[in-house]
DODRENKOL-660077 format. One record per atom (N, C-alpha, C): residue number from 1; residue in one letter; atom name; x, z, y. Coordinates in nm, 3 decimals. Each point is the difference from the previous one (the first is absolute). Last residue first. Example, Ala and Ser with C-alpha at 12.3 -4.5 7.8 and 13.67 -1.06 7.14 Angstrom:
<atoms>
ATOM,num,residu,atome,x,z,y
ATOM,2,S,N,1.285,0.708,-0.225 $
ATOM,2,S,CA,0.082,0.006,0.119 $
ATOM,2,S,C,-0.077,0.073,0.109 $
ATOM,1,A,N,0.029,-0.007,-0.572 $
ATOM,1,A,CA,-0.089,0.000,0.119 $
ATOM,1,A,C,0.090,0.000,0.120 $
</atoms>
This chain:
<atoms>
ATOM,num,residu,atome,x,z,y
ATOM,112,S,N,-0.447,-0.092,1.241 $
ATOM,112,S,CA,0.092,0.078,0.055 $
ATOM,112,S,C,-0.070,0.095,0.123 $
ATOM,111,P,N,-0.205,-0.331,-0.302 $
ATOM,111,P,CA,0.086,0.094,-0.070 $
ATOM,111,P,C,0.104,0.039,0.056 $
ATOM,110,S,N,-0.560,-0.056,0.099 $
ATOM,110,S,CA,0.141,-0.052,0.011 $
ATOM,110,S,C,0.117,0.039,-0.043 $
ATOM,109,W,N,-0.593,-0.046,0.084 $
ATOM,109,W,CA,0.099,-0.022,-0.063 $
ATOM,109,W,C,0.152,-0.012,0.033 $
ATOM,108,G,N,-0.530,-0.094,0.142 $
ATOM,108,G,CA,0.086,0.054,0.068 $
ATOM,108,G,C,0.138,0.074,-0.054 $
ATOM,107,P,N,-0.319,-0.328,-0.244 $
ATOM,107,P,CA,0.102,0.001,0.190 $
ATOM,107,P,C,0.101,0.094,0.075 $
ATOM,106,D,N,-0.198,-0.021,-0.549 $
ATOM,106,D,CA,-0.025,0.050,0.138 $
ATOM,106,D,C,0.122,-0.034,0.083 $
ATOM,105,F,N,-0.097,-0.277,-0.324 $
ATOM,105,F,CA,-0.108,0.121,-0.119 $
ATOM,105,F,C,-0.031,0.081,0.119 $
ATOM,104,R,N,0.327,-0.353,0.098 $
ATOM,104,R,CA,-0.120,-0.040,-0.042 $
ATOM,104,R,C,-0.098,0.051,-0.001 $
ATOM,103,D,N,0.447,0.155,0.047 $
ATOM,103,D,CA,-0.052,0.018,0.092 $
ATOM,103,D,C,-0.148,-0.107,0.007 $
ATOM,102,L,N,0.288,0.099,-0.380 $
ATOM,102,L,CA,-0.100,0.135,0.038 $
ATOM,102,L,C,-0.100,-0.065,0.120 $
ATOM,101,A,N,0.287,-0.325,-0.205 $
ATOM,101,A,CA,-0.105,0.001,-0.048 $
ATOM,101,A,C,-0.067,0.143,0.050 $
ATOM,100,E,N,0.424,-0.129,0.210 $
ATOM,100,E,CA,-0.125,-0.098,0.066 $
ATOM,100,E,C,-0.138,0.061,-0.103 $
ATOM,99,A,N,0.354,0.229,-0.100 $
ATOM,99,A,CA,-0.019,0.060,0.109 $
ATOM,99,A,C,-0.155,-0.099,0.052 $
ATOM,98,E,N,0.243,-0.097,-0.329 $
ATOM,98,E,CA,-0.044,0.162,-0.044 $
ATOM,98,E,C,-0.059,0.019,0.149 $
ATOM,97,R,N,0.273,-0.344,-0.003 $
ATOM,97,R,CA,-0.075,-0.079,-0.071 $
ATOM,97,R,C,-0.110,0.162,-0.017 $
ATOM,96,E,N,0.408,0.073,0.201 $
ATOM,96,E,CA,-0.106,-0.100,0.086 $
ATOM,96,E,C,-0.137,-0.043,-0.107 $
ATOM,95,V,N,0.386,0.260,-0.256 $
ATOM,95,V,CA,-0.111,0.062,0.098 $
ATOM,95,V,C,-0.063,-0.052,0.062 $
ATOM,94,Q,N,0.230,-0.256,-0.253 $
ATOM,94,Q,CA,-0.082,0.045,-0.046 $
ATOM,94,Q,C,-0.108,0.123,0.066 $
ATOM,93,I,N,0.388,-0.275,0.174 $
ATOM,93,I,CA,-0.098,-0.055,-0.014 $
ATOM,93,I,C,-0.113,0.075,-0.082 $
ATOM,92,L,N,0.392,0.197,0.075 $
ATOM,92,L,CA,-0.050,0.052,0.070 $
ATOM,92,L,C,-0.136,-0.121,0.034 $
ATOM,91,A,N,0.282,0.053,-0.413 $
ATOM,91,A,CA,-0.070,0.095,0.076 $
ATOM,91,A,C,-0.106,-0.029,0.105 $
ATOM,90,S,N,0.292,-0.286,-0.115 $
ATOM,90,S,CA,-0.076,-0.050,-0.091 $
ATOM,90,S,C,-0.115,0.120,0.027 $
ATOM,89,R,N,0.409,0.007,0.242 $
ATOM,89,R,CA,-0.097,-0.129,-0.006 $
ATOM,89,R,C,-0.092,-0.002,-0.013 $
ATOM,88,G,N,0.314,0.267,-0.176 $
ATOM,88,G,CA,-0.067,0.093,0.116 $
ATOM,88,G,C,-0.076,-0.082,0.073 $
ATOM,87,S,N,0.233,-0.154,-0.376 $
ATOM,87,S,CA,-0.105,0.075,-0.041 $
ATOM,87,S,C,-0.049,0.050,0.111 $
ATOM,86,M,N,0.359,-0.249,0.067 $
ATOM,86,M,CA,-0.145,-0.117,-0.019 $
ATOM,86,M,C,-0.126,0.130,-0.071 $
ATOM,85,T,N,0.385,0.218,0.365 $
ATOM,85,T,CA,-0.008,-0.092,-0.094 $
ATOM,85,T,C,-0.104,-0.084,-0.042 $
ATOM,84,I,N,0.194,0.204,0.487 $
ATOM,84,I,CA,-0.116,0.010,-0.114 $
ATOM,84,I,C,0.017,-0.131,-0.130 $
ATOM,83,S,N,0.394,0.305,0.294 $
ATOM,83,S,CA,-0.070,-0.126,0.011 $
ATOM,83,S,C,-0.087,0.008,-0.132 $
ATOM,82,Y,N,0.385,0.332,0.360 $
ATOM,82,Y,CA,-0.120,0.032,-0.143 $
ATOM,82,Y,C,0.000,-0.151,-0.003 $
ATOM,81,L,N,0.376,0.297,0.172 $
ATOM,81,L,CA,-0.020,-0.131,0.036 $
ATOM,81,L,C,-0.136,-0.046,-0.126 $
ATOM,80,R,N,0.335,0.457,0.257 $
ATOM,80,R,CA,-0.072,-0.066,-0.138 $
ATOM,80,R,C,-0.069,-0.103,0.016 $
ATOM,79,R,N,0.405,0.163,0.347 $
ATOM,79,R,CA,-0.164,0.004,-0.029 $
ATOM,79,R,C,-0.001,-0.051,-0.138 $
ATOM,78,R,N,0.486,0.192,0.230 $
ATOM,78,R,CA,-0.083,-0.057,-0.095 $
ATOM,78,R,C,-0.127,-0.003,0.028 $
ATOM,77,P,N,0.276,0.191,0.416 $
ATOM,77,P,CA,-0.048,0.059,-0.157 $
ATOM,77,P,C,-0.089,-0.161,-0.071 $
ATOM,76,R,N,0.223,-0.026,0.449 $
ATOM,76,R,CA,-0.114,0.018,-0.023 $
ATOM,76,R,C,-0.006,0.044,-0.135 $
ATOM,75,G,N,0.303,-0.308,0.315 $
ATOM,75,G,CA,0.023,0.202,0.061 $
ATOM,75,G,C,-0.098,0.015,-0.064 $
ATOM,74,E,N,0.033,-0.442,-0.025 $
ATOM,74,E,CA,-0.125,0.015,0.073 $
ATOM,74,E,C,0.033,0.119,0.006 $
ATOM,73,G,N,0.293,-0.177,-0.269 $
ATOM,73,G,CA,0.018,-0.084,0.100 $
ATOM,73,G,C,-0.105,0.064,0.097 $
ATOM,72,T,N,-0.031,0.187,-0.424 $
ATOM,72,T,CA,0.159,0.013,0.068 $
ATOM,72,T,C,-0.017,-0.036,0.142 $
ATOM,71,A,N,-0.322,-0.164,-0.279 $
ATOM,71,A,CA,-0.039,0.131,0.018 $
ATOM,71,A,C,0.111,0.042,0.134 $
ATOM,70,Q,N,0.082,-0.406,-0.261 $
ATOM,70,Q,CA,-0.109,0.023,0.115 $
ATOM,70,Q,C,-0.051,0.111,0.063 $
ATOM,69,D,N,0.320,0.003,-0.364 $
ATOM,69,D,CA,0.044,-0.042,0.116 $
ATOM,69,D,C,-0.127,-0.032,0.141 $
ATOM,68,A,N,-0.114,0.149,-0.485 $
ATOM,68,A,CA,0.066,0.096,0.078 $
ATOM,68,A,C,0.063,-0.099,0.157 $
ATOM,67,D,N,-0.472,-0.167,-0.283 $
ATOM,67,D,CA,0.181,0.009,0.040 $
ATOM,67,D,C,0.101,0.099,0.081 $
ATOM,66,E,N,-0.504,0.131,-0.253 $
ATOM,66,E,CA,0.055,-0.100,0.122 $
ATOM,66,E,C,0.140,-0.017,-0.017 $
ATOM,65,W,N,-0.292,0.180,-0.393 $
ATOM,65,W,CA,0.073,0.065,0.119 $
ATOM,65,W,C,0.023,-0.129,0.076 $
ATOM,64,A,N,-0.432,-0.035,-0.279 $
ATOM,64,A,CA,0.135,-0.016,-0.020 $
ATOM,64,A,C,0.080,0.079,0.130 $
ATOM,63,S,N,-0.539,-0.114,-0.313 $
ATOM,63,S,CA,0.094,0.076,0.099 $
ATOM,63,S,C,0.150,-0.021,-0.027 $
ATOM,62,S,N,-0.569,-0.172,-0.121 $
ATOM,62,S,CA,0.176,0.040,-0.077 $
ATOM,62,S,C,0.056,0.031,0.103 $
ATOM,61,L,N,-0.551,0.040,-0.114 $
ATOM,61,L,CA,0.142,-0.026,0.104 $
ATOM,61,L,C,0.072,0.028,-0.050 $
ATOM,60,L,N,-0.347,0.026,-0.284 $
ATOM,60,L,CA,-0.056,-0.072,0.069 $
ATOM,60,L,C,0.089,-0.006,0.113 $
ATOM,59,G,N,0.064,0.272,-0.399 $
ATOM,59,G,CA,0.024,-0.202,0.046 $
ATOM,59,G,C,-0.046,-0.080,0.088 $
ATOM,58,A,N,-0.042,0.479,-0.089 $
ATOM,58,A,CA,-0.050,-0.014,-0.085 $
ATOM,58,A,C,-0.021,-0.126,0.017 $
ATOM,57,K,N,0.346,0.245,0.156 $
ATOM,57,K,CA,-0.014,0.021,-0.091 $
ATOM,57,K,C,-0.119,-0.032,-0.087 $
ATOM,56,E,N,0.069,-0.073,0.472 $
ATOM,56,E,CA,0.081,-0.084,-0.074 $
ATOM,56,E,C,0.007,0.063,-0.132 $
ATOM,55,M,N,-0.356,0.196,0.239 $
ATOM,55,M,CA,-0.027,-0.179,-0.017 $
ATOM,55,M,C,0.133,-0.040,-0.070 $
ATOM,54,R,N,0.052,0.400,0.157 $
ATOM,54,R,CA,-0.137,0.047,-0.141 $
ATOM,54,R,C,0.028,-0.138,-0.035 $
ATOM,53,T,N,0.246,0.082,0.357 $
ATOM,53,T,CA,0.080,0.050,-0.102 $
ATOM,53,T,C,-0.108,-0.035,-0.137 $
ATOM,52,L,N,-0.203,-0.072,0.462 $
ATOM,52,L,CA,0.130,-0.123,-0.018 $
ATOM,52,L,C,0.056,0.028,-0.141 $
ATOM,51,A,N,-0.255,0.402,0.145 $
ATOM,51,A,CA,-0.103,-0.135,-0.051 $
ATOM,51,A,C,0.093,-0.113,-0.032 $
ATOM,50,K,N,0.214,0.338,0.204 $
ATOM,50,K,CA,-0.075,0.041,-0.154 $
ATOM,50,K,C,-0.050,-0.114,-0.057 $
ATOM,49,Y,N,0.185,-0.007,0.473 $
ATOM,49,Y,CA,0.063,-0.077,-0.128 $
ATOM,49,Y,C,-0.030,0.075,-0.112 $
ATOM,48,L,N,-0.355,0.058,0.328 $
ATOM,48,L,CA,0.077,-0.161,-0.029 $
ATOM,48,L,C,0.064,0.001,-0.072 $
ATOM,47,T,N,-0.085,0.441,0.146 $
ATOM,47,T,CA,-0.176,-0.056,-0.139 $
ATOM,47,T,C,0.087,-0.182,0.023 $
ATOM,46,G,N,0.288,0.262,0.287 $
ATOM,46,G,CA,0.051,0.017,-0.232 $
ATOM,46,G,C,-0.132,-0.022,0.016 $
ATOM,45,H,N,0.014,-0.064,0.457 $
ATOM,45,H,CA,0.068,-0.125,-0.035 $
ATOM,45,H,C,0.043,0.036,-0.182 $
ATOM,44,A,N,-0.452,0.215,0.216 $
ATOM,44,A,CA,0.117,-0.001,0.012 $
ATOM,44,A,C,0.091,-0.089,-0.094 $
ATOM,43,T,N,-0.425,-0.065,0.085 $
ATOM,43,T,CA,-0.047,0.127,0.044 $
ATOM,43,T,C,0.187,0.072,0.036 $
ATOM,42,L,N,-0.268,-0.517,0.048 $
ATOM,42,L,CA,0.077,0.088,-0.065 $
ATOM,42,L,C,0.020,0.166,-0.005 $
ATOM,41,N,N,-0.394,-0.366,0.078 $
ATOM,41,N,CA,0.103,0.032,0.060 $
ATOM,41,N,C,0.052,0.066,-0.100 $
ATOM,40,R,N,-0.263,-0.401,-0.129 $
ATOM,40,R,CA,-0.012,0.145,0.003 $
ATOM,40,R,C,0.093,0.024,0.094 $
ATOM,39,R,N,-0.222,-0.438,0.134 $
ATOM,39,R,CA,0.104,0.012,-0.125 $
ATOM,39,R,C,-0.006,0.210,-0.014 $
ATOM,38,G,N,-0.226,-0.300,0.379 $
ATOM,38,G,CA,-0.095,-0.002,-0.086 $
ATOM,38,G,C,0.152,0.041,-0.144 $
ATOM,37,E,N,0.221,-0.180,0.390 $
ATOM,37,E,CA,-0.151,0.066,0.008 $
ATOM,37,E,C,-0.052,-0.021,-0.125 $
ATOM,36,D,N,0.517,0.006,0.047 $
ATOM,36,D,CA,-0.109,-0.050,0.007 $
ATOM,36,D,C,-0.098,0.084,-0.024 $
ATOM,35,D,N,0.419,0.131,0.104 $
ATOM,35,D,CA,-0.080,-0.029,0.079 $
ATOM,35,D,C,-0.052,-0.111,-0.038 $
ATOM,34,R,N,0.203,0.300,-0.286 $
ATOM,34,R,CA,-0.028,0.052,0.119 $
ATOM,34,R,C,-0.089,-0.055,0.110 $
ATOM,33,L,N,0.198,-0.178,-0.374 $
ATOM,33,L,CA,-0.124,0.023,-0.058 $
ATOM,33,L,C,-0.052,0.072,0.133 $
ATOM,32,R,N,0.434,-0.174,0.077 $
ATOM,32,R,CA,-0.144,-0.121,-0.034 $
ATOM,32,R,C,-0.099,0.067,-0.062 $
ATOM,31,K,N,0.371,0.294,0.062 $
ATOM,31,K,CA,-0.015,-0.070,0.149 $
ATOM,31,K,C,-0.124,-0.053,-0.039 $
ATOM,30,A,N,0.150,0.154,-0.384 $
ATOM,30,A,CA,-0.045,0.089,0.043 $
ATOM,30,A,C,-0.039,-0.080,0.136 $
ATOM,29,L,N,0.288,-0.288,-0.166 $
ATOM,29,L,CA,-0.161,0.049,-0.100 $
ATOM,29,L,C,-0.093,0.093,0.049 $
ATOM,28,E,N,0.467,-0.016,0.153 $
ATOM,28,E,CA,-0.080,-0.147,-0.004 $
ATOM,28,E,C,-0.148,0.017,-0.009 $
ATOM,27,F,N,0.235,0.368,-0.186 $
ATOM,27,F,CA,0.001,0.033,0.168 $
ATOM,27,F,C,-0.053,-0.101,0.065 $
ATOM,26,G,N,0.174,-0.115,-0.487 $
ATOM,26,G,CA,-0.128,0.116,0.047 $
ATOM,26,G,C,-0.053,0.051,0.115 $
ATOM,25,H,N,0.273,-0.492,-0.131 $
ATOM,25,H,CA,0.003,0.133,0.017 $
ATOM,25,H,C,-0.106,0.076,-0.009 $
ATOM,24,F,N,0.041,-0.448,-0.182 $
ATOM,24,F,CA,-0.054,0.070,0.096 $
ATOM,24,F,C,0.082,0.065,-0.016 $
ATOM,23,E,N,0.020,-0.540,-0.130 $
ATOM,23,E,CA,0.027,0.157,-0.032 $
ATOM,23,E,C,-0.026,0.050,0.123 $
ATOM,22,D,N,-0.134,-0.418,-0.020 $
ATOM,22,D,CA,-0.001,-0.003,-0.159 $
ATOM,22,D,C,0.003,0.151,-0.048 $
ATOM,21,V,N,-0.115,-0.327,0.455 $
ATOM,21,V,CA,0.053,0.111,-0.020 $
ATOM,21,V,C,-0.016,0.064,-0.139 $
ATOM,20,G,N,-0.204,-0.384,0.215 $
ATOM,20,G,CA,0.121,-0.004,-0.021 $
ATOM,20,G,C,0.068,0.077,-0.074 $
ATOM,19,A,N,-0.483,0.014,0.114 $
ATOM,19,A,CA,0.092,-0.026,0.133 $
ATOM,19,A,C,0.135,-0.052,-0.051 $
ATOM,18,R,N,-0.284,0.092,-0.355 $
ATOM,18,R,CA,-0.050,-0.143,0.050 $
ATOM,18,R,C,0.054,-0.007,0.153 $
ATOM,17,S,N,0.079,0.439,-0.206 $
ATOM,17,S,CA,0.073,-0.163,-0.072 $
ATOM,17,S,C,-0.003,-0.137,0.054 $
ATOM,16,L,N,-0.200,0.405,0.166 $
ATOM,16,L,CA,0.160,-0.046,0.068 $
ATOM,16,L,C,0.047,-0.103,-0.106 $
ATOM,15,E,N,-0.477,0.123,-0.134 $
ATOM,15,E,CA,0.021,-0.018,0.144 $
ATOM,15,E,C,0.168,-0.032,0.064 $
ATOM,14,V,N,-0.059,0.170,-0.439 $
ATOM,14,V,CA,-0.063,-0.094,0.003 $
ATOM,14,V,C,-0.007,-0.021,0.188 $
ATOM,13,A,N,0.110,0.392,-0.047 $
ATOM,13,A,CA,0.089,-0.104,-0.053 $
ATOM,13,A,C,-0.002,-0.119,-0.023 $
ATOM,12,T,N,-0.351,0.275,0.142 $
ATOM,12,T,CA,0.049,0.021,0.122 $
ATOM,12,T,C,0.137,-0.084,-0.041 $
ATOM,11,A,N,-0.321,0.105,-0.327 $
ATOM,11,A,CA,-0.059,-0.088,0.104 $
ATOM,11,A,C,0.081,-0.066,0.116 $
ATOM,10,L,N,0.117,0.400,-0.313 $
ATOM,10,L,CA,0.063,-0.153,-0.069 $
ATOM,10,L,C,-0.128,-0.122,0.069 $
ATOM,9,I,N,-0.013,0.471,0.191 $
ATOM,9,I,CA,0.204,-0.031,-0.005 $
ATOM,9,I,C,-0.037,-0.143,-0.119 $
ATOM,8,S,N,-0.407,0.190,0.046 $
ATOM,8,S,CA,0.025,-0.035,0.163 $
ATOM,8,S,C,0.131,-0.068,-0.006 $
ATOM,7,A,N,-0.209,0.140,-0.396 $
ATOM,7,A,CA,0.042,-0.120,-0.019 $
ATOM,7,A,C,-0.029,-0.066,0.153 $
ATOM,6,E,N,0.145,0.490,-0.160 $
ATOM,6,E,CA,0.052,-0.120,-0.061 $
ATOM,6,E,C,-0.027,-0.118,0.049 $
ATOM,5,L,N,-0.216,0.327,0.197 $
ATOM,5,L,CA,0.142,-0.020,0.077 $
ATOM,5,L,C,0.004,-0.047,-0.075 $
ATOM,4,P,N,-0.386,0.060,-0.189 $
ATOM,4,P,CA,0.022,-0.049,0.086 $
ATOM,4,P,C,0.104,-0.061,0.080 $
ATOM,3,L,N,0.061,0.100,-0.512 $
ATOM,3,L,CA,-0.096,0.062,0.131 $
ATOM,3,L,C,-0.002,-0.075,0.115 $
ATOM,2,I,N,-0.005,-0.147,-0.552 $
ATOM,2,I,CA,0.107,-0.017,0.149 $
ATOM,2,I,C,-0.130,0.078,0.083 $
ATOM,1,M,N,0.049,0.012,-0.544 $
ATOM,1,M,CA,-0.096,0.006,0.108 $
ATOM,1,M,C,0.048,-0.016,0.123 $
</atoms>
């Protein structure tokens, strides 16, 4: 079962991918989730990182540490970069289909 926050993360990952951004870090994701109206607000960044870890274990996302040279050149610590997997895309499609089906029966229902 995909939680509303996880569905928002997957939807944002797809949006980023369509914009040519295949890898994203947690802070960037948190900013986009916060800025997108209609998306669930994060109560703390820890909530986001716990969700990212859960999603990676479930195979919905993959991650890797960014290249050390890139971080050093910018004078900051390395970041963990995430990308959506095919399983993550499939899960998002399923969530969207379920939301559409429920909306037919209860137009006021929302997954988030």
